[in-house]
C-alpha distance (Angstrom), angle and dihedral (degrees) to the residues before:
residue distance angle dihedral
X1 . . .
X2 3.79 . .
X3 3.81 116.0 .
X4 3.84 111.9 -100.9
X5 3.83 94.0 -107.2
X6 3.77 92.7 48.3
X7 3.78 91.4 46.2
X8 3.79 90.4 53.1
X9 3.79 90.9 51.1
X10 3.78 90.8 50.3
X11 3.80 92.1 50.5
X12 3.81 90.9 48.8
X13 3.80 91.3 48.9
X14 3.80 90.7 50.3
X15 3.81 90.8 49.8
X16 3.80 92.2 50.5
X17 3.80 91.1 48.0
X18 3.81 90.1 51.9
X19 3.81 92.2 51.6
X20 3.81 92.3 48.1
X21 3.79 91.0 49.0
X22 3.81 90.8 50.2
X23 3.80 92.3 50.8
X24 3.78 90.7 47.3
X25 3.79 91.2 50.8
X26 3.78 92.1 51.0
X27 3.81 92.3 49.5
X28 3.80 91.7 47.1
X29 3.79 90.6 50.8
X30 3.80 93.5 45.6
X31 3.78 97.6 53.0
X32 3.78 112.2 8.1
X33 3.79 102.6 38.3
X34 3.78 124.4 -113.2
X35 3.82 120.3 -3.0
X36 3.80 89.3 -113.8
X37 3.82 89.6 58.7
X38 3.80 93.4 47.8
X39 3.82 110.9 33.6
X40 3.78 113.2 -138.2
X41 3.77 90.9 -125.7
X42 3.82 88.2 72.4
X43 3.80 89.5 62.4
X44 3.79 92.1 53.9
X45 3.80 95.9 52.2
X46 3.80 89.0 91.7
X47 3.79 88.4 72.8
X48 3.79 96.5 45.1
X49 3.80 102.0 46.5
X50 3.78 139.8 39.7
X51 3.82 106.3 -68.9
X52 3.79 117.2 -115.8
X53 3.79 132.8 -161.1
X54 3.81 129.3 -149.4
X55 3.81 114.8 -162.4
X56 3.80 121.8 -169.4
X57 3.75 138.8 -165.0
X58 3.82 111.6 -136.4
X59 3.81 113.8 -147.2
X60 3.82 111.7 71.2
X61 3.82 89.6 -6.4
X62 3.81 106.9 65.0
X63 3.80 87.1 12.3
X64 3.79 135.2 41.4
X65 3.76 133.5 -143.2
X66 3.80 110.3 -66.0
X67 3.79 114.3 -108.1
X68 3.79 94.4 17.5
X69 3.78 96.7 113.0
X70 3.79 89.8 120.9
X71 3.82 90.3 55.6
X72 3.81 98.0 37.9
X73 3.83 107.0 45.8
X74 3.82 92.6 173.2
X75 3.80 91.7 59.1
X76 3.80 124.5 92.3
X77 3.78 124.3 -143.4
X78 3.80 116.8 -141.8
X79 3.83 99.7 -156.4
X80 3.81 96.7 -169.5
X81 3.84 94.0 53.7
X82 3.81 121.8 77.8
X83 3.82 118.7 -146.6
X84 3.81 111.4 -160.9
X85 3.82 96.3 -168.4
X86 3.82 119.3 122.3
X87 3.77 97.1 -3.9
X88 3.78 98.0 -30.0
X89 3.78 138.7 -103.6
X90 3.77 142.4 150.4
X91 3.80 112.6 -38.1
X92 3.80 112.6 -94.7
X93 3.81 113.5 -165.2
X94 3.79 114.5 -150.9
X95 3.78 124.6 -133.8
X96 3.81 92.2 -92.1
X97 3.80 91.4 40.0
X98 3.79 87.1 64.2
X99 3.80 102.3 34.1
X100 3.80 111.9 37.4
X101 3.79 88.0 132.2
X102 3.81 88.0 68.2
X103 3.81 93.0 59.1
X104 3.80 133.8 73.5
X105 3.81 86.5 -99.4
X106 3.80 89.7 78.2
X107 3.83 84.7 81.3
X108 3.82 92.4 51.1
X109 3.76 138.6 69.7
X110 3.81 115.8 -105.6
X111 3.78 137.3 -130.9
X112 3.80 141.4 168.1
X113 3.79 130.6 -137.2
X114 3.79 111.1 175.4
X115 3.79 135.9 159.9
X116 3.79 89.4 -142.2
X117 3.80 131.8 71.9
X118 3.82 99.0 -111.8
X119 3.79 89.3 -126.7
X120 3.80 97.8 -46.8
X121 3.80 135.0 -92.8
X122 3.81 116.2 -19.5
X123 3.79 90.5 -5.5
X124 3.78 124.6 158.5
X125 3.79 87.8 -125.6
X126 3.80 92.5 63.9
X127 3.78 90.4 50.2
X128 3.80 91.5 49.1
X129 3.81 92.6 48.0
X130 3.80 93.6 47.6
X131 3.79 90.4 50.0
X132 3.80 92.1 52.4
X133 3.80 90.5 46.6
X134 3.79 86.5 61.4
X135 3.79 98.2 -99.6
X136 3.77 127.9 -98.2
X137 3.81 90.8 -40.8
X138 3.81 85.2 77.0
X139 3.81 101.9 27.9
X140 3.83 99.4 35.9
X141 3.81 87.9 -148.1
X142 3.79 139.0 62.6
X143 3.82 95.2 -169.1
X144 3.79 117.0 105.9
X145 3.80 107.4 -144.1
X146 3.81 113.3 -148.0
X147 3.81 107.3 -151.7
X148 3.83 92.9 -179.6
X149 3.83 94.1 -132.3
X150 3.80 91.0 -60.8
X151 3.80 108.3 141.5
X152 3.82 89.1 -166.6
X153 3.82 95.2 56.4
X154 3.80 115.6 123.8
X155 3.79 103.5 -120.1
X156 3.81 115.2 -131.4
X157 3.80 101.4 -176.0
X158 3.79 144.0 32.2
X159 3.82 88.1 -114.4
X160 3.81 112.7 72.5
X161 3.79 126.0 178.7
X162 3.81 132.1 -174.0
X163 3.79 92.6 24.5
X164 3.78 114.7 167.9
X165 3.78 114.9 -100.5
X166 3.77 110.8 -120.0
X167 3.81 90.1 27.6
X168 3.78 102.5 61.3
X169 3.80 88.4 115.0
X170 3.81 87.8 66.1
X171 3.80 90.8 54.3
X172 3.81 91.1 48.9
X173 3.81 91.8 50.0
X174 3.79 89.4 50.1
X175 3.80 89.2 47.6
X176 3.80 89.5 55.8
X177 3.80 88.4 59.1
X178 3.82 89.0 52.5
X179 3.80 91.3 50.8
X180 3.80 90.0 50.9
X181 3.79 97.9 42.2
X182 3.81 100.8 40.0
X183 3.80 105.4 22.7
X184 3.81 97.3 31.4
X185 3.79 90.5 -131.0
X186 3.80 118.0 131.4
X187 3.78 119.2 -161.5
X188 3.77 123.5 -162.6
X189 3.79 106.8 -132.1
X190 3.79 91.0 -123.0
X191 3.83 86.9 64.3
X192 3.82 94.6 54.0
X193 3.82 115.9 97.3
X194 3.81 124.1 -170.6
X195 3.82 126.2 -166.5
X196 3.82 125.9 -165.8
X197 3.80 137.6 153.2
X198 3.82 93.9 -134.9
X199 3.80 117.1 85.4
X200 3.81 96.9 -148.7
X201 3.80 92.2 53.3
X202 3.79 90.5 56.9
X203 3.79 96.3 43.0
X204 3.81 89.2 52.9
X205 3.82 88.0 69.9
X206 3.81 89.7 68.2
X207 3.79 110.0 123.0
X208 3.82 95.5 14.8
X209 3.80 95.5 100.0
X210 3.81 89.4 -121.8
X211 3.79 127.4 110.7
X212 3.81 125.2 -116.2
X213 3.78 131.9 -178.3
X214 3.79 130.7 -172.9
X215 3.81 115.0 -132.9
X216 3.80 137.5 -167.9
X217 3.78 88.3 53.6
X218 3.81 99.3 148.8
X219 3.80 98.1 50.9
X220 3.79 116.6 34.7
X221 3.77 130.4 -173.0
X222 3.78 128.3 -149.8
X223 3.78 121.8 -45.8
X224 3.78 113.2 -11.8
X225 3.81 94.9 -27.3
X226 3.76 129.0 112.4
X227 3.79 122.6 -116.0
X228 3.79 115.6 -154.9
X229 3.79 94.1 18.0
X230 3.79 126.8 -128.1
X231 3.80 124.4 -21.5
X232 3.78 127.8 -151.7
X233 3.81 94.4 -106.8
X234 3.82 89.1 62.2
X235 3.81 95.5 56.8
X236 3.78 99.5 82.2
X237 3.79 133.0 138.1
X238 3.80 95.6 -115.9
X239 3.77 116.2 149.9
X240 3.79 123.0 -122.6
X241 3.79 131.7 15.3
X242 3.81 119.8 -35.9
X243 3.80 124.2 -176.9
X244 3.81 133.1 175.8
């Protein structure tokens, strides 16, 4: 028989394992479907491998142009959620906005760096976006930090709004310091992946050691903006800078 002290340790370890398994099952059910569809071991890979981070723009990346359901059949309109970007309309989630769990990013933590407001304070859009990002299990924060287009702002969350176009790489670098300081998670830059519909925002990551990929390449909107938003085939773990 195990000595009393050892037996107590074993019982405590078993109890902790049971709690962790329960939490993992709940998270798998909440975002990935049933536990049988998304084995729990996938959720624990964060602790066994180098951590990675996927950071997304919002407008025309996680979302598509409002009212373009006829042109973007993969997109999904959320009729009860208002999206005030580019004139406004009912929120239209892009392909990747709906299905991040079907990309390599399901094994990574998640963040947002957008020049927009993601619907504004306490908006339904922010709640919808956070839910489709996988919730705070993946973002470790539900606070949307407004940096007021200041590329030198010290980021205090994984969710950044009103970041300056052309300087989003600075906000991501600052975010990495937040992850390290507050969450005690250190990401190698080669394991950081950024996705945006605007070419210049992606090219600005050149020389940072991070990866950036332009999305919404097939269907574009006006000017330098995307149209339908990102599609699953664009969310890949390629290294370097990729533009349309």
